[in-house]
Structures are given as C-alpha cells and as structure tokens.
KOLRO-817522 format. One line per field, with one value per residue (C-alpha): residue in one letter; x, y, z. Coordinates in pm, 1 decimal, padded with zeros to 6 digits. Layout:
BEGIN
residuo <- [a, ...]
X <- [X, ...]
Y <- [Y, ...]
Z <- [Z, ...]
This chain:
BEGIN
residuo <- [m, a, a, e, k, p, f, f, f, l, h, i, r, k, t, a, g, v, s, l, r, g, l, l, a, n, r, f, p, a, d, r, i, l, f, q, a, h, s, v, s, g, p, r, q, p, n, d, a, l, f, a, t, g, h, v, g, f, d, y, a, r, q, f, k, a, a, p, t, i, f, t, v, l, r, e, p, m, a, r, s, m, s, a, y, d, f, f, q, s, h, s, e, t, f, l, r, h, l, a, t, e, l, t, e, e, e, y, q, g, r, s, r, f, q, q, r, a, r, e, l, g, p, a, r, f, l, a, e, e, e, k, l, a, r, h, w, l, a, n, v, q, t, r, q, l, a, g, a, a, f, a, d, c, p, d, d, d, p, q, l, l, d, a, a, l, q, n, l, a, e, v, d, l, a, g, i, l, e, r, e, r, d, t, l, h, l, l, g, r, i, m, g, w, g, a, l, g, p, l, p, h, l, n, s, t, h, g, r, r, s, e, l, d, a, g, c, r, h, i, l, q, s, w, n, e, l, d, l, r, l, y, v, e, a, c, r, l, f, d, q, k, l, r, a, l, p, d, e, a, d, t, t, a, i, a, t, s, l, i, g, g, r, f, t, p, d, q, p, v, h, g, h, g, w, h, e, r, e, y, f, a, d, r, w, l, c, w, n, s, a, p, l, a, t, l, n, l, r, v, r, t, a, r, p, s, r, f, k, c, l, l, s, h, v, f, s, t, h, t, l, d, r, l, g, i, a, l, n, g, h, r, l, d, l, r, k, r, a, v, s, d, g, i, l, i, e, g, d, i, a, a, t, a, w, t, a, d, a, h, r, a, a, l, t, f, d, c, p, v, l, g, s, p, r, d, l, d, p, a, s, l, d, a, r, q, l, g, f, a, l, a, w, l, e, l, v]
X <- [12892.3, 12786.0, 12427.9, 12476.4, 12777.4, 12685.2, 12680.1, 12802.5, 12700.8, 12919.7, 12706.0, 12881.0, 12637.7, 12516.8, 12647.6, 12285.8, 12292.4, 11920.0, 11844.6, 12098.3, 12000.2, 11653.3, 11761.7, 12025.3, 11832.3, 11565.8, 11810.0, 11799.3, 11537.7, 11334.8, 11413.3, 11800.7, 11853.8, 12003.6, 11937.2, 12112.3, 12395.2, 12500.8, 12169.5, 12148.5, 11789.5, 11830.1, 12073.5, 12417.6, 12579.9, 12524.3, 12474.0, 12284.5, 12196.6, 12279.7, 12268.9, 12380.4, 12433.7, 12483.8, 12692.7, 12988.8, 13355.6, 13534.7, 13626.0, 13254.3, 13303.8, 13517.7, 13196.0, 13044.0, 13075.2, 13189.3, 13394.0, 13094.4, 13113.7, 13198.6, 13064.4, 13060.2, 13003.7, 13226.9, 13137.3, 13351.1, 13446.2, 13342.1, 12990.8, 12931.9, 13049.2, 12829.0, 12556.6, 12600.6, 12603.4, 12268.2, 12124.5, 12216.3, 12028.3, 11711.8, 11562.3, 11197.0, 11107.1, 10982.6, 11308.4, 11490.4, 11281.6, 11364.1, 11731.8, 11712.5, 11616.8, 11922.0, 12218.1, 12396.6, 12324.7, 12649.9, 12580.8, 12239.3, 12329.7, 12589.6, 12347.2, 12085.9, 12354.2, 12474.9, 12125.1, 12067.7, 12406.1, 12425.2, 12076.8, 12176.4, 12523.1, 12530.5, 12810.2, 13123.5, 13058.0, 12936.0, 13263.8, 13480.9, 13290.4, 13174.8, 13506.1, 13523.0, 13138.2, 13173.5, 13470.7, 13330.1, 13045.1, 13215.7, 13598.9, 13752.6, 13426.7, 13491.2, 13863.6, 13768.2, 13492.6, 13716.6, 13990.9, 13759.3, 13714.0, 14077.8, 14163.2, 13854.5, 14066.1, 14302.6, 14272.2, 14059.8, 14374.3, 14621.5, 14780.5, 14761.4, 14398.2, 14460.9, 14705.3, 14468.9, 14169.1, 14364.9, 14474.1, 14117.7, 13989.6, 14200.5, 14021.5, 13671.1, 13493.1, 13356.9, 13380.5, 13125.9, 13148.7, 12836.2, 12899.5, 12900.1, 12590.4, 12506.7, 12865.1, 12839.6, 12510.4, 12615.8, 12945.5, 12776.3, 12498.9, 12776.6, 12988.8, 12685.0, 12527.6, 12220.5, 12190.5, 12055.6, 12022.7, 11812.1, 11680.8, 11765.6, 11505.3, 11641.2, 11559.1, 11653.3, 11764.2, 11782.7, 11486.0, 11487.1, 11728.5, 12097.2, 12337.6, 12564.2, 12898.0, 13153.4, 13528.0, 13651.1, 13409.4, 13509.6, 13859.3, 13798.0, 13612.5, 13864.9, 14140.8, 13943.6, 13894.0, 14247.8, 14250.2, 13899.6, 14019.6, 14323.1, 14110.2, 13853.9, 14130.0, 14261.9, 13900.8, 13823.7, 14145.5, 14046.7, 13687.3, 13808.8, 14044.1, 13758.2, 13553.6, 13819.7, 13850.2, 13488.2, 13447.6, 13336.0, 13086.3, 12714.6, 12577.5, 12514.2, 12159.1, 12075.6, 11988.4, 11645.8, 11417.0, 11316.8, 10954.7, 10821.5, 10499.8, 10484.9, 10419.1, 10631.1, 10606.9, 10818.7, 10979.9, 11171.1, 11479.9, 11341.4, 11558.2, 11489.6, 11465.3, 11230.8, 11109.6, 11116.2, 11234.3, 10994.2, 10727.9, 10562.9, 10205.2, 09912.7, 10099.4, 10249.1, 10536.2, 10466.7, 10684.4, 10572.5, 10716.7, 10939.9, 10957.8, 10734.1, 10908.2, 10985.3, 11108.0, 11111.5, 11334.6, 11186.0, 11261.0, 10972.7, 11009.9, 10713.7, 10793.5, 10584.4, 10310.5, 10005.1, 09847.0, 09950.5, 09784.5, 09912.9, 09749.4, 09809.6, 09750.0, 09722.0, 09718.2, 09791.1, 09473.9, 09207.9, 09399.3, 09717.8, 09514.8, 09380.9, 09711.0, 09912.7, 10043.7, 10238.9, 10470.4, 10627.7, 10961.8, 10855.1, 10508.7, 10239.4, 09980.0, 09611.9, 09494.8, 09179.2, 09151.2, 08893.6, 08871.6, 08869.9, 08866.7, 09220.7, 09316.4, 09319.3, 09345.9, 09509.1, 09492.3, 09606.0, 09670.8, 10030.7, 10106.6, 10312.4, 10527.2, 10636.1, 10862.1, 11041.9, 11382.5, 11371.5, 11093.3, 11166.4, 11260.2, 10991.1, 11128.9, 10827.3, 10803.8, 10546.8, 10462.8, 10319.3, 10323.5, 10093.6, 10260.8, 10200.8, 10322.2, 10134.6, 10196.2, 09979.8, 09686.6, 09799.6, 10022.9, 10120.3, 10244.0, 10605.3, 10617.0, 10749.8, 10813.7, 10666.8, 10440.1, 10212.2, 10116.8, 10210.6, 10266.7, 10150.2, 10204.0, 10226.8, 10158.0, 10264.0, 10063.7]
Y <- [13032.9, 12902.6, 12916.6, 13091.7, 13314.6, 13687.4, 13945.4, 14284.8, 14573.7, 14874.6, 15166.5, 15449.6, 15741.6, 15814.0, 15503.2, 15342.3, 15200.2, 15248.8, 15071.0, 14776.7, 14745.7, 14597.3, 14375.9, 14205.5, 14207.6, 13990.9, 13708.9, 13667.3, 13590.1, 13894.5, 13836.2, 13843.8, 14179.2, 14494.8, 14827.4, 15135.5, 15004.3, 15380.9, 15515.7, 15640.7, 15536.3, 15145.6, 14854.9, 14932.4, 14574.0, 14293.3, 14051.3, 13751.4, 13950.2, 13754.6, 14070.1, 14413.2, 14751.1, 15117.6, 15414.3, 15257.1, 15201.8, 14903.0, 14798.9, 14716.0, 14402.5, 14292.6, 14310.9, 14017.4, 13686.2, 13517.4, 13676.4, 13806.1, 13843.0, 14193.3, 14398.8, 14766.0, 14973.8, 15256.8, 15545.0, 15764.2, 16028.3, 16350.3, 16217.5, 16107.4, 16430.8, 16628.8, 16405.8, 16443.5, 16828.7, 16824.0, 16559.8, 16715.9, 17035.4, 16887.0, 16767.5, 16804.4, 16873.4, 16511.6, 16393.2, 16616.3, 16485.3, 16139.9, 16222.9, 16371.4, 16007.4, 15858.1, 16094.4, 16218.5, 16560.9, 16695.9, 16507.9, 16624.5, 16990.9, 16950.4, 16819.9, 17099.9, 17359.2, 17217.6, 17225.7, 17601.2, 17748.2, 17570.9, 17710.8, 18037.2, 18074.7, 17863.1, 17634.1, 17856.5, 18066.5, 17770.8, 17564.4, 17895.6, 18020.5, 17674.2, 17489.5, 17275.7, 17160.4, 17095.4, 16909.9, 16686.8, 16564.5, 16585.5, 16514.0, 16172.3, 16011.8, 15679.2, 15663.4, 15760.0, 15512.6, 15218.8, 15325.2, 15291.2, 15442.9, 15412.5, 15706.9, 15926.4, 16188.2, 16223.8, 16520.4, 16415.4, 16454.3, 16250.8, 15999.6, 15743.5, 15722.6, 15598.3, 15327.0, 15193.4, 15202.3, 15037.7, 14753.4, 14713.6, 14716.7, 14406.6, 14228.4, 14308.4, 14014.1, 14231.8, 14620.8, 14671.7, 14974.3, 15177.8, 15288.5, 14908.1, 14812.8, 14506.4, 14346.5, 14413.8, 14249.2, 13968.9, 13908.1, 13928.5, 13695.1, 13440.7, 13493.1, 13428.7, 13146.3, 13347.3, 13328.5, 13653.1, 13971.6, 14267.9, 14462.6, 14733.7, 14987.1, 15314.7, 15473.4, 15767.0, 15963.1, 16343.4, 16513.8, 16875.4, 17075.0, 16979.8, 17224.6, 17384.7, 17359.5, 17598.5, 17507.0, 17659.6, 17441.1, 17120.8, 17195.5, 17244.4, 16915.1, 16732.6, 16862.3, 16756.9, 16396.6, 16296.8, 16004.2, 15893.1, 15913.1, 15693.9, 15447.1, 15435.1, 15335.5, 15047.9, 14930.0, 14924.3, 14715.1, 14476.0, 14461.9, 14362.8, 14107.3, 13940.8, 13959.0, 13785.7, 13519.8, 13411.6, 13055.7, 13051.7, 12789.7, 12858.6, 12950.9, 12683.0, 12628.2, 12925.9, 12889.8, 12813.8, 12867.3, 12542.4, 12538.5, 12419.1, 12233.3, 12338.2, 12703.1, 13026.5, 13357.8, 13654.1, 13661.3, 13375.1, 13449.3, 13563.1, 13382.9, 13530.3, 13871.0, 14147.8, 14224.3, 14536.7, 14527.0, 14355.3, 14539.3, 14457.1, 14557.0, 14450.5, 14212.0, 14025.8, 14046.0, 14144.1, 14160.5, 14377.7, 14291.4, 14559.0, 14441.3, 14311.0, 13955.8, 13832.1, 13513.2, 13302.1, 12968.3, 12731.2, 12375.7, 12164.9, 11841.4, 11651.6, 11545.7, 11680.0, 11896.9, 11906.6, 12226.1, 12583.3, 12854.2, 13216.0, 13506.6, 13863.2, 14118.7, 14404.2, 14452.1, 14770.4, 14747.7, 14513.6, 14529.5, 14414.1, 14116.8, 14032.4, 14024.4, 13844.6, 13514.4, 13246.1, 12973.3, 12675.4, 12545.8, 12684.3, 12545.9, 12823.6, 12752.2, 12778.3, 13012.8, 13061.0, 13424.3, 13522.9, 13809.5, 13698.1, 13881.8, 13972.9, 13989.8, 13784.8, 13406.0, 13248.5, 12878.9, 12651.5, 12259.9, 12176.4, 11926.0, 11642.1, 11731.0, 12043.5, 11820.0, 11617.8, 11777.4, 11795.3, 11660.6, 11893.2, 12218.6, 12492.9, 12793.1, 13033.4, 13317.2, 13596.0, 13765.1, 14105.2, 14344.1, 14612.8, 14805.8, 15140.7, 15390.4, 15512.4, 15873.0, 15753.8, 15744.0, 16037.2, 16306.8, 16405.0, 16049.9, 16017.2, 15652.9, 15676.5, 15277.7, 15072.0, 14796.9, 14523.6, 14300.4, 14217.5, 13858.0, 13754.7, 13362.6, 13087.0, 12712.1, 12414.0, 12095.9]
Z <- [13499.7, 13825.6, 13894.1, 14231.9, 14134.3, 14196.9, 13923.8, 13988.9, 13740.8, 13802.1, 13672.7, 13540.9, 13489.5, 13123.2, 12979.2, 12933.9, 13274.7, 13366.3, 13049.1, 13083.4, 13460.8, 13410.0, 13109.8, 13330.7, 13666.9, 13492.3, 13467.3, 13851.9, 14108.5, 14203.5, 14568.9, 14526.8, 14359.7, 14501.1, 14299.7, 14369.1, 14603.3, 14639.0, 14783.9, 15128.0, 15191.6, 15124.9, 15199.1, 15065.3, 15114.9, 14860.0, 15135.5, 14960.2, 14632.5, 14313.0, 14115.9, 14255.6, 14093.7, 14160.2, 14122.7, 14341.5, 14286.2, 14166.6, 14509.1, 14599.3, 14433.6, 14741.1, 14961.0, 14795.2, 15011.9, 14678.7, 14389.3, 14159.0, 13776.0, 13700.7, 13422.3, 13320.2, 13027.0, 12910.3, 12677.9, 12452.1, 12725.7, 12530.0, 12469.2, 12813.0, 12955.2, 12726.7, 12779.3, 13162.4, 13131.2, 12941.3, 13178.9, 13504.2, 13419.9, 13296.4, 13612.8, 13704.0, 14062.4, 14095.7, 13984.5, 14233.5, 14519.6, 14411.4, 14426.9, 14754.9, 14892.3, 14705.2, 14730.4, 15036.3, 15141.5, 14982.1, 14671.7, 14629.9, 14704.7, 14427.4, 14173.8, 14270.4, 14233.7, 13908.6, 13746.4, 13881.8, 13777.9, 13444.7, 13345.3, 13456.3, 13313.6, 12991.0, 12923.1, 12871.7, 13193.4, 13402.4, 13317.8, 13405.7, 13708.1, 13861.0, 13780.5, 14096.4, 14078.5, 13708.2, 13734.7, 14010.1, 13784.9, 13451.2, 13472.7, 13438.6, 13603.6, 13453.9, 13557.0, 13921.5, 13941.6, 13815.3, 14059.4, 14350.2, 14676.2, 14778.8, 14546.7, 14643.1, 14769.2, 14458.5, 14230.3, 13931.4, 13711.4, 13924.3, 13709.4, 14001.9, 13921.5, 13563.8, 13695.9, 13938.9, 13689.6, 13422.8, 13692.6, 13777.7, 13431.9, 13354.0, 13634.7, 13496.7, 13317.0, 13053.1, 13001.1, 12734.5, 12510.7, 12466.5, 12114.2, 12020.4, 12197.0, 11974.8, 12026.9, 12396.7, 12432.3, 12216.7, 12399.3, 12744.7, 12638.4, 12523.3, 12833.7, 13063.2, 12863.7, 12827.8, 12461.7, 12270.8, 12480.4, 12386.0, 12232.8, 12486.9, 12564.8, 12585.5, 12925.4, 13124.5, 12817.9, 12835.0, 12690.2, 12536.9, 12353.3, 12347.1, 12449.3, 12180.3, 12309.4, 12126.8, 12060.2, 12386.8, 12599.4, 12410.4, 12457.5, 12836.7, 12866.2, 12663.9, 12880.8, 13202.3, 13046.9, 12925.1, 13181.3, 13048.0, 12702.2, 12769.8, 12964.0, 12694.8, 12438.0, 12644.8, 12731.3, 12345.5, 12293.1, 12560.8, 12428.9, 12075.4, 12240.0, 12402.5, 12079.7, 11877.5, 12113.9, 12107.4, 11950.1, 11597.3, 11649.5, 11691.0, 12040.6, 12262.3, 12405.0, 12613.8, 12990.8, 13075.0, 13392.2, 13554.2, 13638.3, 13973.2, 13922.0, 13558.8, 13644.7, 13581.6, 13754.9, 13669.7, 14001.2, 13876.1, 13637.2, 13299.3, 13044.6, 12718.1, 12531.1, 12460.6, 12814.5, 13035.0, 13385.3, 13603.2, 13828.2, 14147.4, 14117.6, 14334.9, 14527.4, 14247.4, 13985.5, 13633.7, 13308.7, 13009.8, 12664.6, 12525.1, 12154.5, 11899.1, 11960.9, 12303.6, 12389.9, 12716.8, 12753.0, 13009.1, 13112.4, 13245.2, 13480.2, 13321.7, 12965.6, 12699.0, 12846.0, 12633.0, 12748.9, 12772.4, 12992.3, 13083.9, 13250.1, 13110.6, 13379.5, 13131.3, 12761.3, 12592.4, 12354.0, 12213.2, 11885.4, 12073.7, 12210.9, 11873.9, 11695.6, 11984.6, 11882.2, 12078.7, 11954.9, 12148.8, 12012.4, 11673.3, 11671.1, 11672.3, 11922.7, 11866.6, 12141.5, 12310.5, 12493.2, 12728.9, 12994.0, 13369.7, 13697.7, 13701.9, 13327.2, 13014.2, 13036.6, 12724.6, 12666.2, 12397.5, 12332.4, 12249.9, 11977.1, 12061.3, 11747.6, 11929.1, 12164.1, 11903.0, 11980.3, 12364.1, 12571.7, 12848.6, 12680.2, 12588.7, 12396.8, 12379.5, 12135.4, 12175.7, 11877.5, 11952.3, 11639.7, 11817.4, 12088.6, 12238.4, 12490.6, 12806.5, 12667.2, 12374.6, 12588.6, 12826.7, 12693.5, 13057.6, 13133.4, 13226.0, 13093.8, 12745.1, 12720.4, 12436.3, 12590.3, 12448.2, 12739.4, 13119.3, 13173.9, 13524.7, 13501.0, 13271.8, 13298.8, 13098.5, 13230.2]
C-alpha cells in the first residue's frame, strides 16, 4: 500500500469499533487522524487525514482527496441488535453528557428516550410501544450504513437498501467479521503490510446484566433485521474468498517506522502490536502497552546503533518495572533503570551481533509480564484497561 494512501474505517455501532479504532489509528501519524467523523462538535471532512473513522455512511469515502483503503467490520445481526439494546440503556450521566456534544439534537434525544423507555418498559413492551424509536437504532443498521446517505430516507426494510449495500460491500477492501476476530486482524495485517495485529483490547463493552429476550422479542428483532442477515451471509462469503486468496508463503517483513535522528516518539506511526490507543498527556504523546508482549518495528538511518535509551513516563508498579525486559532483534538487552524528573529512564548497550541480519532494522520486543488496571488502585475508576508502562520516547544511537 502507498504510504500516503488514506485509510477509512467505517465504524458500525457495536461491532468492536472503539477497540479497533485505536489499534488502527496507531499506524498513522497522530496529527493526521480524524476520529468521530460523524460528530457535530468537530471537523467532519477528512481533509488531509490519513486515517478517518466514524458512524458515517459508505459514501463518506468519496470525500477523501485520494481514494482510501476502506475497512469495516460486520457482526451477526441478532447479536449486534441485542448488544445495542443493552448498551443503549446502560449509559451513565457522564456518558450521556458526552453524547450531547457528539450527536445532533434529534439523535441525542432519541438515545436519551431509548434509555428511559427501555428501562421503564422492558423488552417486550418497548419493542411494541416504541417501535419507531426501536427500529431506528436496532433494525438493519449495518445495511443502512453500507447503503449510504443517498438512501437515508428509505424505510429500514426497503429492498433498495440491500441492493445498494451489497454493491458497496463489493467495493470495500476488507469487511471483517467480528465473530472471526483473529482471522480479520490477520487478513488486515497482511493486506496492509503491517504484520501481526492485536491483541485487541475490548473497550466500550456493555456492563451490567444482559437483558433476557423471550422468543417473541427475538422474533421481532429477526424480522427487523432480515436485510442485515442477508448482508452478513454475503459478507462472510467475501471474507472467506479473501482469506482463501491469501498467499501461502510466510509474511513479508512488516512495515517499520523510520527514525529521524535515531529518535522515536509515539506521535509517529506505531508499527507493532500490543499497544493501547495513544494519549496526549502533559504536552506530549504517550503509548501504554496493552499486553504482556508488545513489539515495535523501527528502521534507523545509522547502521548498527550501539546504545538504547527510552523514557517511560508512567509505570503501573515497581513490580512491573522490575520484571520489564526489552530485546532488540531477539537479543535481550542488559538494562539500567533509574528514576528521572519526568519518568523512568532505561538504558542499555546493543551488542554488534544484534545487527547481523539487517544493519538498519530494529525489531523491539517489550516483555512486561506484570500488568494492572487503574480499577485495581481505585475501584471508582472508569478505566478498566490493563496497563504496564507508558512509552514517551526511545532512542537508538
């Protein structure tokens, strides 16, 4: 793929889009990203973004200056619909205040009423007494989004929607399948030349008790999602077709971030796996690891650098720091760790034998077996992520 080709992630609600968003956005420069292209509070045009995502229609792809790579994920329609039903009535006041800044007034009022009435009535009465509201958020959502804005005024069961959605689905570079998460990440990594993708942190999940839907409610939801069910079958067929067409030979060398002056900062593309979505904190970009093993693929201009340095702005615990190990091209580094004013400075010498394969390529592996969640420290915290350390910068000199 061309380095400057934009990437459009069409985010369908309740298909793990929030979890995927950070995983994908990390692969692009932090200043060339547009999150929430649907939001009324921020920019909605992609302009010069290399990565854009949001709850928008397929036709949003035409707003890019250059044709983007298009990626989306579909979910088994009944599972998606029931997940949305639970999620839309689980919001806290804080979450609703955030929604008010993101959605149009009409959409916000619809979400607020959904929560209120679903809680009051229970599934059977809600689907019957608030059918118009329920159908808007639960019926053939995937088909309508893939059909695009040109069909926004069609009834949610209009066959024209499916025809348009199927036509657009054929133009999508990859429509992943949520139930086949590992294959989806593998296929996307191969298509984009990124190498291994994942693990996928599960964010924005629905907390609390799952609704018990009786046979009558399930029958209603199934009748409302007949187009989505047919779309999903075709998406699975195309997915299998792409998977079968994948070359049998081993992965080619994954894309690496080229260092300028031997220095890496997380505003640059993070080519590797095992990282959370980047954060901007205290006037700089940080990146927390999300897994016990995190990798970073770098390319240096100076052949065979002999010294490694990195700054960790935060570490979950002293035990995490004690157990942290780092290897370069498979050679474990002998690390020196010390506290400095803005974090933990880690230094180590790089043996010449680490560069025998490629004098300019540095494949780093961070071995961090001890992770924890902010909730472990404060049960009231809303942050349930598993974290080990936050990388602020890295140097190979």
